[in-house]
C-alpha positions in Angstrom: 3.9 -18.0 23.2 1.1 -16.5 20.7 1.1 -13.1 19.5 -1.4 -12.0 21.5 -1.1 -8.2 21.8 -0.2 -8.1 17.9 -4.0 -6.6 17.4 -5.3 -4.7 20.0 -8.6 -4.0 20.9 -8.0 -0.7 19.1 -6.3 -2.2 16.2 -9.3 -4.5 15.7 -11.9 -1.7 15.5 -9.4 0.0 13.1 -9.5 -3.0 11.2 -13.3 -3.2 11.4 -13.4 0.6 10.2 -11.1 0.6 7.3 -12.6 -2.2 5.6 -12.5 -1.2 1.6 -15.3 -1.0 -0.6 -13.7 -4.0 -2.4 -17.0 -6.4 -3.3 -15.0 -9.6 -2.2 -14.5 -8.7 1.0 -16.7 -5.9 2.4 -19.4 -7.7 0.9 -19.2 -11.0 1.9 -17.1 -10.3 5.3 -18.3 -9.4 8.3 -15.4 -8.2 10.5 -18.0 -7.3 13.4 -19.5 -10.5 14.0 -18.0 -12.7 16.6 -17.6 -16.7 15.8 -16.6 -19.1 17.9 -13.4 -20.2 16.2 -12.6 -24.0 16.3 -10.6 -23.6 13.0 -6.9 -24.7 12.9 -6.0 -28.3 13.3 -2.9 -29.3 15.8 -1.3 -32.5 14.7 -1.4 -35.1 17.2 1.3 -37.3 15.1 4.0 -34.8 15.2 7.3 -36.3 15.9 9.5 -33.1 16.1 12.5 -34.8 14.8 14.7 -34.7 11.3 13.0 -36.4 8.6 14.5 -38.4 5.8 14.2 -37.5 2.0 16.6 -40.0 0.4 19.8 -39.8 2.3 19.3 -36.2 3.9 17.7 -34.7 6.9 15.0 -31.7 6.4 16.5 -30.2 9.7 12.8 -29.9 11.1 14.4 -30.3 14.6 16.6 -27.1 13.7 13.0 -25.0 12.4 11.4 -25.6 15.4 14.4 -23.9 17.9 14.6 -21.1 15.7 10.9 -20.2 15.7 10.4 -20.8 19.1 13.7 -18.3 19.9 12.3 -16.0 17.6 9.0 -16.0 19.5 10.7 -15.8 22.6 12.7 -13.0 22.4 10.3 -11.0 20.9 7.1 -9.6 20.8 4.7 -7.3 18.7 4.6 -5.4 21.5 8.9 -4.9 21.1 8.6 -4.0 17.5 5.6 -1.6 17.8 7.8 -0.2 21.0 10.9 -0.3 19.0 14.3 1.5 20.4 16.1 3.8 18.4 18.8 1.8 16.3 22.0 2.5 16.4 24.3 2.1 13.7 28.0 0.5 13.6 29.8 0.9 9.9 32.1 -1.8 10.4 29.2 -4.7 11.0 27.1 -3.2 8.8 28.6 -2.7 5.6 28.5 -5.6 3.2 31.5 -6.2 0.9 31.1 -6.0 -2.7 34.6 -6.0 -3.6 37.4 -8.8 -4.4 35.4 -13.1 -4.0 31.9 -10.8 -3.5 32.8 -8.2 -7.1 29.0 -7.7 -9.3 29.4 -10.0 -12.3 26.7 -10.6 -14.7 25.4 -14.0 -15.2 26.9 -16.1 -17.9 23.3 -17.6 -19.3 25.4 -18.9 -22.2 27.1 -21.4 -19.6 24.2 -22.4 -18.1 23.8 -19.6 -15.3 20.6 -18.7 -14.0 18.3 -15.9 -12.4 14.8 -15.4 -11.2 12.1 -13.1 -10.3 13.4 -12.4 -6.8 16.0 -9.6 -7.0 17.3 -10.1 -3.4 18.5 -13.6 -4.8 19.8 -12.4 -8.0 21.8 -9.5 -6.1 23.5 -12.3 -4.0 24.3 -15.0 -6.8 25.9 -11.9 -9.0 28.0 -10.8 -5.9 28.9 -14.9 -5.1 27.4 -14.4 -1.6 25.3 -17.7 -3.5 26.9 -19.8 -6.4 27.2 -17.9 -9.2 25.7 -20.7 -11.5 21.8 -19.8 -9.3 21.6 -23.2 -7.8 21.8 -23.2 -3.6 21.0 -25.5 -1.1 18.8 -25.0 1.6 22.0 -23.7 3.8 23.3 -21.5 1.3 20.2 -19.7 0.8 19.7 -19.3 5.0 23.4 -18.1 5.0 23.3 -15.4 2.6 19.8 -14.0 2.8 20.8 -13.5 6.5 24.5 -12.2 6.1 23.5 -9.4 3.6 19.8 -8.8 4.0 19.9 -9.4 7.5 16.7 -11.6 7.0 16.0 -14.2 10.3 17.1 -17.9 9.9 13.5 -18.9 10.9 12.1 -17.1 8.1 15.1 -18.1 5.2 14.8 -22.0 6.6 11.3 -22.0 6.1 11.3 -20.3 2.6 14.1 -22.0 1.5 13.1 -25.2 2.6 9.5 -25.0 1.2 11.2 -23.7 -2.4 13.1 -26.8 -2.6 10.0 -29.0 -2.0 7.8 -27.2 -4.6 10.5 -26.4 -7.2 14.0 -27.9 -6.5 15.9 -31.2 -5.5 14.3 -32.5 -2.7 16.1 -36.0 -3.2 19.8 -34.7 -3.5 22.9 -35.7 -0.7 22.1 -31.9 0.0 18.6 -30.2 -1.2 18.5 -27.3 -3.0 16.8 -25.1 -5.5 17.1 -22.9 -8.9 16.6 -19.2 -8.1 15.2 -19.1 -11.5 14.0 -21.8 -14.1 15.4 -25.3 -15.1 19.4 -25.5 -13.9 22.1 -27.3 -15.5 24.3 -27.3 -12.4 25.4 -30.7 -10.7 23.5 -30.5 -7.5 19.9 -30.2 -9.7 20.5 -33.7 -11.6 21.8 -35.3 -8.3 18.7 -37.5 -7.7 20.3 -40.5 -5.7 18.6 -42.8 -8.4 15.4 -41.1 -7.6 14.3 -42.6 -4.0 12.0 -39.7 -4.0 10.1 -40.7 -8.0 11.0 -36.9 -8.9 9.3 -36.7 -12.5 12.0 -35.2 -14.9 14.0 -32.0 -14.1 13.4 -29.8 -11.1 11.8 -26.6 -12.6 13.3 -24.3 -9.8 11.5 -21.1 -8.3 10.4 -19.5 -11.8 8.2 -22.9 -12.1 6.3 -22.9 -9.1 3.4 -20.7 -10.4 0.4 -20.1 -8.0 2.2 -22.3 -5.3 5.4 -20.0 -4.6 5.7 -17.4 -7.2 2.6 -15.7 -7.8 0.6 -13.6 -9.6 0.6 -10.0 -8.7 3.9 -9.1 -8.4 5.1 -5.5 -8.0 7.8 -5.9 -10.5 7.3 -9.1 -12.6 4.2 -10.0 -15.0 2.4 -13.1 -14.4 2.8 -16.3 -15.8 -0.6 -16.4 -17.2 -1.3 -12.8 -18.5 -0.7 -11.6 -22.0 2.9 -11.2 -21.1 3.6 -14.9 -19.8 7.4 -13.5 -18.3 7.1 -13.9 -14.7 11.1 -14.2 -14.4 12.3 -10.3 -15.7 11.5 -7.0 -14.3 8.6 -5.4 -16.2 9.8 -2.1 -16.2 6.3 -0.1 -16.7 6.0 -1.4 -13.1 9.1 -0.5 -11.7 8.9 3.1 -13.2 5.0 3.5 -11.4 6.7 2.7 -8.5 10.0 5.0 -9.0 7.6 7.7 -10.2 6.0 7.5 -6.5 9.2 8.9 -5.2 10.8 10.7 -8.0 10.7 14.4 -6.8 10.8 13.7 -3.3 13.0 15.5 -1.1 14.3 12.5 0.4 13.7 9.4 -1.9 12.3 6.5 0.1 10.8 3.8 -1.6 9.7 2.8 2.6 6.8 0.2 3.5 3.8 2.2 2.7 5.1 2.8 -0.6 5.6 -0.8 -1.8 2.2 -1.7 -0.7 0.6 1.6 -1.8 1.6 0.5 -5.4 0.8 -3.2 -4.2 -2.7 -2.5 -4.1 -2.7 -0.8 -7.3 -1.5 -4.0 -8.8 -3.9 -6.2 -7.4 -6.8 -4.4 -9.0 -4.7 -4.0 -12.3 -4.1 -8.0 -12.6 -7.7 -8.4 -12.1 -8.1 -6.3 -14.8 -5.9 -7.4 -17.2 -4.9 -10.9 -16.2 -7.9 -13.5 -17.2 -6.4 -16.2 -14.7 -5.6 -14.1 -11.8 -5.6 -16.0 -8.6 -5.0 -14.6 -5.2 -4.8 -17.4 -2.5 -4.1 -18.1 1.5 -0.4 -18.9 1.1 0.8 -17.9 -2.4 -1.1 -14.3 -2.2 -1.9 -13.2 1.0 1.3 -14.6 2.8 3.9 -14.8 0.0 2.8 -12.4 -2.2 2.9 -9.8 0.6 5.6 -11.1 2.7 8.2 -10.2 -0.3 6.7 -7.1 -0.8 8.0 -6.7 3.1 11.2 -8.2 2.3 11.6 -5.2 -0.6 11.0 -2.5 1.6 12.4 -3.9 4.9 15.6 -5.7 4.3 16.5 -3.5 1.3 17.1 -0.1 2.6 20.5 1.2 3.1 21.3 2.2 6.9 23.7 5.2 8.1 24.3 7.3 11.0 21.4 9.9 9.3 19.2 6.9 8.6 19.9 4.4 11.1 16.6 2.1 10.6 17.7 2.5 7.1 15.9 3.7 3.5 15.8 2.3 0.1 17.0 5.8 -2.2 16.2 5.8 -6.0 19.8 4.4 -6.6 19.6 1.9 -4.8 16.6 0.9 -5.4 17.4 1.0 -9.3 20.7 -0.7 -8.7 18.8 -3.7 -6.4 15.9 -4.3 -9.6 18.5 -4.2 -12.3 17.8 -0.7 -13.9 19.9 2.3 -14.5 20.0 5.2 -16.0 18.1 9.1 -15.6 14.7 9.3 -14.3 13.5 10.1 -17.9 15.2 7.1 -19.4 15.0 4.2 -17.2 16.5 1.0 -18.9 16.6 -2.7 -17.8 18.9 -5.3 -18.4 18.1 -8.8 -17.4 20.4 -10.7 -14.6 21.7 -6.6 -13.8 20.7 -6.9 -10.2 23.6 -5.5 -7.8 23.9 -4.7 -4.0 25.3 -0.8 -4.1 28.7 0.5 -3.5 28.5 1.7 0.3 25.6 -0.6 1.2 25.5 -1.0 4.6 22.8 -3.8 5.9 20.2 -3.5 8.7 21.1 -3.4 12.3 19.6 -6.9 13.4 17.3 -9.2 12.4 13.6 -9.4 10.3 12.3 -11.6 12.5 9.0 -13.9 11.7 7.4 -11.8 14.4 8.6 -8.2 13.1 7.4 -9.4 9.7 3.9 -11.0 11.1 3.0 -7.9 12.5 4.2 -5.9 9.2 2.0 -7.9 7.1 -1.3 -7.2 9.6 -0.3 -3.3 9.7 -0.3 -3.8 5.9 -2.8 -6.3 4.0 -5.8 -6.0 6.6 -5.3 -2.2 8.3 -4.2 -0.2 5.5 -4.8 -2.5 2.4 -7.4 -4.5 3.4 -8.8 -5.1 0.3 -5.3 -7.4 0.0 -6.9 -9.4 2.6 -9.3 -10.9 0.5 -8.8 -14.9 -1.5 -10.1 -15.5 -4.7 -9.2 -14.9 -8.5 -10.9 -14.4 -12.3 -13.9 -17.1 -13.1 -14.1 -15.9 -16.5 -11.7 -13.7 -17.8 -10.8 -10.3 -17.1 -12.9 -8.1 -14.1 -14.9 -11.6 -13.1 -13.2 -11.7 -9.5 -14.7 -13.9 -7.1 -13.8 -13.9 -3.5 -14.2 -17.0 -1.0 -16.2 -15.8 2.1 -14.2 -16.4 5.3 -17.2 -18.2 7.2 -18.2 -20.6 4.4 -14.0 -21.7 4.5 -15.2 -23.8 7.1 -18.5 -24.0 7.4 -19.0 -20.7 9.6 -16.4 -21.9 12.3 -14.7 -18.8 12.3 -14.6 -14.9 9.9 -11.9 -12.3 9.1 -12.0 -10.9 12.3 -11.8 -14.3 14.3 -7.9 -14.3 12.2 -7.0 -11.2 13.6 -7.0 -12.9 16.7 -3.1 -14.6 17.6 -1.4 -16.1 15.5 -4.2 -17.1 13.5 -3.4 -15.4 10.2 -0.1 -17.1 10.2 -1.9 -20.7 10.8 -4.8 -20.2 8.5 -1.7 -19.8 5.9 0.6 -22.5 6.9 -2.5 -25.0 7.2 -3.6 -24.0 3.3 0.0 -25.0 2.5 -0.7 -28.1 4.3 -3.5 -29.0 2.9 -2.9 -28.0 -0.3 0.3 -29.5 -1.4 -1.0 -33.0 -2.4 -2.6 -31.3 -5.6 0.9 -29.6 -6.2 3.2 -32.4 -5.2 1.4 -35.4 -7.5 2.4 -33.2 -10.3 6.1 -33.1 -9.8 6.6 -36.5 -7.8 5.7 -40.2 -8.9 4.6 -41.2 -5.3 4.1 -38.5 -3.4 3.5 -40.0 0.0 7.1 -39.6 1.2 7.5 -36.2 0.1 4.3 -35.1 1.5 5.3 -36.6 4.8 8.0 -34.0 4.5 6.0 -31.5 4.0 3.9 -32.0 6.5 6.2 -32.9 9.3 7.7 -29.4 8.4 4.0 -27.4 8.2 3.1 -29.4 11.3 6.2 -27.9 13.2 5.0 -24.4 12.3 1.9 -25.0 13.5 2.8 -26.7 16.8 5.6 -23.9 17.1 2.6 -20.8 16.9 0.1 -23.2 18.9 -2.2 -23.2 16.4 -5.7 -24.1 18.0 -7.3 -27.4 16.6 -9.9 -26.7 13.8 -11.9 -28.9 10.7 -9.9 -29.2 7.1 -10.3 -26.0 4.9 -13.7 -26.5 2.4 -16.3 -24.3 0.5 -19.8 -25.8 0.7 -18.5 -28.9 1.8 -15.9 -29.0 -0.8 -12.4 -29.4 0.4 -11.2 -25.1 -0.7 -8.5 -26.6 -3.4 -10.9 -28.8 -5.1 -13.2 -26.2 -5.3 -10.3 -23.2 -6.2 -8.8 -25.5 -9.3 -12.8 -26.3 -10.1 -13.6 -22.2 -9.7 -10.3 -20.4 -11.0 -9.3 -21.3 -14.3 -5.7 -20.1 -13.2 -5.7 -22.5 -10.5 -6.3 -25.4 -13.1 -3.8 -24.0 -15.4 -1.2 -24.3 -13.0 -2.5 -28.0 -12.2 -2.7 -26.8 -8.5 -2.7 -24.1 -6.7 -2.6 -22.8 -2.9 
C-alpha cells in the first residue's frame, strides 16, 4: 500500500507556490518540471526472514509485519480527517511514583544520559534501565508505553541506533542513550564475532549518521561549542519565549518547526562544518522534532489531543525556574506530575504526513540537502536532479512513498562509509543493515532505480569530499 493520497494535486500546488528564497532549494530545484522517476532500487534478493548477528536475531520479519500493519490500518486520509480524540484518564495516566520515581543519574557510578530528552526521562523514571543502556526491545516497549511512539517507528530507530552506535554482537543487542557505557550489555561482545572495533560509542557518538547537526536544543559536535550531549539553554530559551506570554502556552508542532528553520540558518552562520543530508538531516533531525511536538503533549478532558505547556516543556528538558531565570541541570529530564500520554500511538503514516507538511509545505528550506564547504555561510546544496543523473527531482519525491524511500535508500547506500570505522569486517553487519533497509523499502513498495550519485560519483563519496563536516565524522548519511 502506498501513501498515494498523502500529497494531493492541491497540496503539490501548495508545495510549488511556497518554495522559499533559499539558494540551495530555489535555484537548484525546479518543482514544476516533471521528470520520469526511476529512482529507488528494490532488492530482488531479500529473504524476508530474521538475520543472525552473533548468536542473536535482529527481528527483520517482525519489522516487516509492524510496517504492513501500520500501513494497512492508517492512511494519510485518516490522519488529515482524524476524528476527535477521546480522553481516558485511567489508561493514559503515566505512573511517576514507586518503581518509577524520578531519580537523577549517578554519573560517578557510570550512568549515562544523551541528547534525547525522551530517552533521558525514561531512564530517570526507570522505564528504561537507570544506567542509560537498554536493549532494542526495551527501547521499543518503553517509548510506546510512556510516549505513545508507534512500535514500527521505535523498532526502526532502536535497531539502526544499535547498529550504528551500540553492541549488535551481544546476546541481546542494545545501545547507550549517551556516550560509552560501562553496562555489562555494552561489553558482551561474544568473543567479538562481529569484529567490533573497540567499545560501542553510544548514540552520542553517532554524529551525522544518527545524532545530527541543527538540533533545536543541542549544540553540534563540530561547532565552536562542541557539546552535542547537554541542552543549550540559549536555544531552549528562544523556543520558550515563543510561547512565554501566550494566553494558553503550547509548544506545538508549528512552534517547534518555526524554530527549526531558524536553527537551520543559525547553523549555517555558526558551524563551519554544518551538514544536512537525506537520512541524518532531513529524516532523523526532523523526526526528532515531530516527536517533541506530538509525543510530549499532556492530554486532558479539555485538550484530548494534548498540549505541551511551559511547565511540561521545562520538566521534560531538565529546565527549572521562572521565565526570567531559567536553569538547566544536566540529566534532570523528568516526566511531569499528572502526565497523560496520547490516546493512540503515533504511526509511521502520521509521522510521515507531518514530515511532508512541515519540511516541504510550511518550511521548504528544510527540504534542502547540502552543507558548509569552506567555513560559515558557505552552504552549497545538492541539486536533486543531479543525484541520479536527472532521473528525478524534488517534485517526484512528493509522490507516493518516495520521500521515505529516498531516506532509507540513502541510509542503505551510505552505511558502508560509517560501518567501516566501527567494524573490522563490515560484510556481516552491513548485510544485516541492508536486509533491514530492504524490508522497509519492500514494505513501502518503492520503485526501482539507479544508485544515488552526483555527476557520476557515488553520493556519499561526493559528500565526504565536498563537505568538511562529513569528512570529520568519517562518513555521513
